[in-house]
C-alpha positions, 0 to 999 in steps of 0.5 A, a space after each residue: 930887160 923888156 919895157 912896156 908902157 901905158 900911155 894916153 893918146 894925144 887927147 887922153 881919150 884912149 890908152 895904149 899899151 906899147 912894147 919897147 915904146 914902138 907901135 901900140 900893142 892894144 888900145 883901151 878906153 880906160 887907163 885901168 884896163 891898159 894897166 891890167 894888160 901891161 902888167 900881165 904882159 910884163 909878168 909873162 915876159 920877165 925880166 921886164 918893166 912897166 912904165 905908166 903915164 898919166 893923162 898929162 903924159 907924165 910918168 906916174 909909176 914904174 913897176 919892175 917884174 
């Protein structure tokens, strides 16, 4: 199962979408934009999982597709 994550940068000023927790695929100004793209990628590459972290780098939500 492919795993995608939405995580903030060190200062939580930008958000990254990562595949398999390696180098970021994209960078976004807002968490909502990153979550939308992460959701799109996870849906396209089923079966997959999207793990969303908050600005404190804590797991906020896990979605399975």
